[in-house]
N, C-alpha and C positions, 0 to 999 in steps of 0.2 A: 456711618458708611457700612454698606454691605461688603462682604468679603471681596467680591469681584470689582467693586468700586475702589476698594483699597489697593488691589493689585494693579488696576489701571492707573491709579494715582502714582504708584511707584514706577510703572512702565513708562509713563509719560515723562519722567524725569531722567531716564537713563540713556546716556549716549551709547552708540554701537561701535563695533570694530569690524574691519573687513574680514576677519577670520571667524565671525559669528554667522553660522548658517541659519540658525533659528534661535531666537532669544526668548524673552519673557512672553508668556501667554499660551503656551502649549503644554502637553504633559511632561515634556522634558526639553532641555536645550540641546542644540547640536553645534559643535565647534569644529574648526579645522586645525588639527595639530600639525605643525610643520614636520616634514619627514626627517629632518636632521636634528630633532630635539626630543628629549624625554620629558614626560609629564610628571610634575611634582604636585602632590595633593596633600592638603592638611585642613583640619577643622578645629574650631574652638567654640565653646558655648559660654555666654556671659549671663549670669543670673543677678537680678536686683538684690542688693544687700549682701552679696557674696563677692562679686567681681567689681562692683561699683557702689558707692554710697547711694542711699535712697534719694538724696536730694540732688543727684547729679543731673545737669542740664541735658535734655534730649540730644542736642547737637554733640555734646561730648560723649554720650553713650554711643551714638552712631559712629563717631570718629574712632573710639576705642575698640568697638566691635570689629572693625576692619583692621585696625593697627596691630592688634595682638596676633592676627593671622598673617599679616604681611611680615611681621617679625620672624615667624617660623619659616616663611619662604626665604627671607634674607639669610637665616642661619644655614639654609641648604644651598645658598648661592644661586637661587632661581629668579628669573625675570617674571614678575606678576603678569598674568594674562586675563583670567576670568574668575568670577566668584558667584556663589549663591547665598541667599539670605533666608533663613527661617525665623520668622518674627512672631512671638507670642505677646499679645497685648491685652491688658485687662478691660479695655473699652475702645470704642471707635472715636478716637481723638485726632482729627485731621491736623490740628495745629501742632500737636506733639509729633505726629508722623512727619510732617514737613520739616520740622527742625531736626529730627533724627536723620532724615535723608540729606539735609544740608551738610551735616557733619560727615556722614558716610560717603557721600558723593564728592565732597571736597577732597578728602584724602584719596579716594579712588582716582580722581582726576590727576592728582599729583603724581601717581604711580602708574597711570595708564591701564588700570585694571577695570574690566567691564562687568557689571552685574547682569547675569544671564538667566536667573530664575530663582526658585525657592519655594517658600510656603508661608502662609499666614494663618493664625488661629487665635481664638480668644482664650486667655488664661493669664497666669502670673507673668509679669514682665520678664522675658527671657529672649536672648538673641543668639542664634546659631549661624555661624558663617563658615562656609567651605571655600577655600581659595585654590586656584590652579596656577601653577607657574611652569616655566619652560627652562630647560638647562641642556647644554650640550651633552651627548651621550657619555656616560662614565665620569662626568664632572661634578655631580651633585656632592656637596659636602656632607659628611657624616660625623657622628659623635665618636666613632670608634677608630679614627685614624691617627691619633696623637702619637708622637714618637718620643722616646727617652731623650731628654735634653732640650726639647722644644721650649720656647718662650711662650708664656700665656699672656694674652692681650684682652682688653675689654674696650668697648666703644663708649663714648660719652662719659657720663658720671653716674654714680650708683647711690641709692638710698633716698632719693627725693620723694618718690611716690610713697614708700613706706613711712617716711617722716610725716607726710601729709595725713596719712591714715592714723598715725599715732597721735597727732595733734587734734584731729577731729574726734578721736575717741578719748582724748585726755589720758593717753596711755603711753607716756614716755618710757622707753626702755631703761632710763636711769632717772628716777624722780628727782625733781629739783634742779635739773640742768637746763631747762628751757629759758631762753631769752629771745623770744620771738617778736618780730615786727610784722605789721600787716603786709608789707611788701614781700617779705620772705614767705609768709604763709601763702600768698597768692602764687608765687613762683613755684612752691612745692606742690600746691594743689593742681597747677597746670600740668606738671609732670605726671601726676596721677591720672588726670582726666584726658589728657591728649598726648600719650606716648608717641615718640617719633620712631617709626620702624626704620632700621638702618639698611634699607634696600640697596643704596648705592655702595655701602661698604660690602655687603654680601656679594654683590655682583663682581666686585674686584677680588674676592678671596679664592675662587677656584684656581688651582695651580700654584697658589702661594700658601694657604693654610692647609694644615694636615687634618684638623678636626675643628668643628664649631658647634655651638649650641646657643640658643637665645636665653637670656636671663629673665625668667618669668616668676619662678618660685623662690629666688634668692641665689646669690652667687655660690655660696657653699653647697647648696643642694644641687644646683644645675651643673656646676663644675664636677661635683661628685658623680653625676650621671656620665659625664664625658670620661672621667677617670675609669669607671667600671667598664664602660664600653671599650676603652683602649687598653685595659689591663695594666694601668699605671697609677701612680699617685701624683700629687701636686703639692708644691710649697708656694704659698701666697705671701707676698710681702704686704702686710695689712696696711701699713702707712703709705704704700704706693697706690692704694685704691683711689681713683679720682672722685672728687666731690665738688659740688657746686658751692658758690658763696652763700647761697640761702641756707644750705644744710649746715655749713660750718658755723654760721652766725646763730642758728637756732638751737644747736645741740653741742654739748661738751664732747671732748674727744672720744671717750669710751662709748657713749651713746651713739655717736656718729658712726664709729666703727661697726657697731652691732647692726645698725640700719643698713649700712653698705654691704655687709657680708651676708646678711640673712633676711633682709626686709622683703624682697620680692617686688613684683610689679614694675621692674625697671624697663623691660623690653629692650635691653641693650644686647650686643653680641659679645660672646666670649669665644675665643678661638686660640689655637696653638699654631706656631710656625717655627721653622728652624731659625737658629741665630743668624744664619747667613741670609735670611729673607728680611732682615730688619729694614733695609732700605726700601724694599718693595712694599712692606707694610706702611711705612711712612708716606710713600707715594700714593697708596690707596687712601690714606687719611686726607692727604692734600686734595686729591681728586673728588672725594666725597664731601669735603667740607665738614668732617666729623673728627673729633680727637680720638686717637687710639693710644692706649696706655699699656705699657708692659707691667704686669703685676706679679709675675712669678715664673716658675719653670715646672716642667714635668719630670718626675723622678720615679725611681723604682718604688713599688708599694701599691697600695690600693685606696688610700685615704687622702683627703684634703687637709693639710696642716698649715697653720699660719704662724708667722713670726712678725714681731713689731720691730721698731727701729733699732733697739738695743740687742736684737737677736733672740729675745726671750720668746718662748712659744705662746701662742694665743689661739683661742677657739671661741666662737660665738656661743651664746647661751642656747641658741637653737640654730639648726642648719637652714631652715626655710619653711615655706608653706607646704602643707601636705593635706590634701582633701581626705575626708573620712578618717582623720587621725584621732578624733575625739569620740 
C-alpha cells in the first residue's frame, strides 16, 4: 500500500460523530467543543518490545494503544470524545493493519470515541495516540487534591499484567514459587494485552474523589506521584490489595504482593476520597460494574509506606517502572 492508500483504508473504517466538522483526510481535523465543557487532552506512545511483547497480536496492539490513553482520561474524570493516531509500520501489511484497526475501533466503539486524524510513516513499529475528552468546567480530577485522612481506593485487581510479563520472560520476582496452569497464563496474558480502561468509574468520581491517577507504572510509583502532588504521605494495607484468582494461583504470597505493588501495566484507577464518601464510592462501583477496594489512607508525610496483616512494615523491592532508568 502507498501511504495515501493506507490512510484511505483507515478512513473507510472510521465512524463519525455529529461534533466532527472535518475528519480524516485534510491537513488537520476540526471539531466542535461544547460551550459548557473544558477539553482534556493526553497522549501516549507504545513501542514494540517496550510496551508490548514482540509476539503480541495486532488486534491486541490496537486495543492497548487506545486503552492506555482512555485510562488517562478516566483518571481525569473526562468523557472520551475524539482521538488521533500516529502509526509507524515497518512495511505495507494490509492484513496486519486491518487486525490492528479491529482492536482499536472495537474499543473506540465501546466508549464512543472517534478517530479524526493522525499520521502514517514507515519505520519501527510504534503507535502514538492522542485522546481528547470533555469535562464540566472546574471538575477535572487531579493528582494534587488528596486530603489528610482520605481513604485510598483502587479499581479492579492489580498485578496480572506484570505477572504475565514475568512468566513470558521466565523472570519470577520470587524464584521457585510458580505453580502455573495454562488457563491462568491465558487470563494473565489477556490483562496484559487488553487492559480495560475504567472510564465509567472515572465519570462517576468528580465531586466524590479528591485526587486520582491511573496505575500504569506500578501502584507504589503512581501513588507516590499523587502523594507528592498533594503534599501528603500514604499508608497502604498490602494484604488489602485486590488480586485475581489467576494471580493467586500462579504466585506465592510474597511474589504476588510485589507484582501488585510495583509491577505496572495495570491501567486501573487509584483515587482518594473522604471517609464520609464511602457509600458514594460503593454506588459508583455498582453503577460501573467494577470492583472498588479500600487499600489505605492518606497521612502526614511524603512517602508511600506499606503494612501487612500483622502490622509489620513492608516495602516492595522496587517502586515501579521508570523509563531511562538504566
